[in-house]
C-alpha positions in Angstrom: 14.7 0.6 -46.0 12.8 -1.8 -43.7 11.9 -0.7 -40.2 14.1 -2.3 -37.5 11.2 -3.6 -35.3 9.3 -5.1 -38.2 9.0 -8.9 -37.6 9.1 -11.6 -40.3 5.7 -12.7 -41.7 5.7 -16.0 -39.7 7.1 -14.6 -36.4 5.7 -12.6 -33.6 6.8 -9.1 -32.8 10.0 -9.0 -30.6 8.5 -6.4 -28.3 5.5 -8.8 -27.6 7.9 -11.7 -27.0 9.9 -9.7 -24.5 6.8 -8.4 -22.8 5.6 -12.0 -22.4 8.9 -13.1 -20.8 8.8 -10.2 -18.4 5.2 -10.9 -17.5 6.0 -14.5 -16.7 9.0 -13.5 -14.5 6.9 -10.9 -12.7 4.2 -13.5 -12.1 6.8 -15.9 -10.6 8.2 -13.2 -8.3 4.7 -12.1 -7.2 3.7 -15.7 -6.4 6.9 -16.2 -4.4 6.4 -12.9 -2.5 2.8 -13.8 -1.8 3.8 -17.1 -0.3 6.3 -15.5 2.0 3.8 -12.8 2.9 1.0 -15.2 3.7 2.9 -18.1 5.4 6.1 -16.3 6.6 9.5 -17.9 6.8 9.3 -19.5 10.2 8.9 -23.0 8.7 11.9 -22.5 6.4 14.0 -21.2 9.2 13.1 -24.1 11.4 13.9 -26.6 8.7 17.3 -25.0 7.9 18.3 -24.6 11.6 17.0 -28.0 12.8 19.6 -30.4 14.2 20.1 -32.9 11.3 22.1 -35.4 13.4 19.1 -35.9 15.7 16.8 -36.4 12.7 19.1 -39.0 11.1 19.4 -41.1 14.3 15.6 -41.6 14.7 14.1 -42.9 11.4 10.4 -42.1 10.8 8.2 -45.2 11.0 4.6 -44.9 9.8 1.8 -45.8 12.2 0.4 -49.3 11.8 -2.6 -49.5 9.5 -5.9 -50.6 11.2 -7.2 -54.1 10.5 -9.5 -54.2 7.5 -12.0 -56.8 6.5 -11.6 -58.8 3.3 -14.4 -56.8 1.7 -12.6 -53.5 2.4 -9.4 -54.9 1.0 -11.1 -56.1 -2.2 -12.8 -52.7 -2.6 -9.6 -50.8 -2.2 -7.8 -53.1 -4.7 -10.7 -52.5 -7.2 -10.6 -48.8 -6.8 -6.8 -48.8 -7.3 -7.1 -50.9 -10.4 -9.8 -48.6 -11.7 -7.5 -45.6 -11.1 -4.7 -47.3 -13.0 -7.0 -48.2 -15.9 -8.2 -44.6 -16.0 -4.7 -43.2 -16.0 -4.7 -41.9 -12.4 -2.1 -43.1 -10.0 -3.4 -44.1 -6.5 
C-alpha cells in the first residue's frame, strides 16, 4: 500500500505546494498591513469622501512647458529614440 502523501516522481510534494501558497498569501497580507501602518488611511478616506461633482466640473490642465531651444528639443528627441531602440519607453 502506497503512502497517501507520497507525490509522483515528477511532481512536488503537496504539503510543499500548499506551504508555498500560504506563504505567498501571508506575504501579500503583510505588505498590505505595512502600507496601512506606515501611510495610514487618510488619503484613501479623502479620495473616497471627496465631492466628485466638483472634480468633474473643473478638468485638470497641465502647466505650460517652458520654452526650449532647438538644441534641447533635438537632444530630448534623441534620448527618446534611444530609449525606444533599447526597449525602454520614455
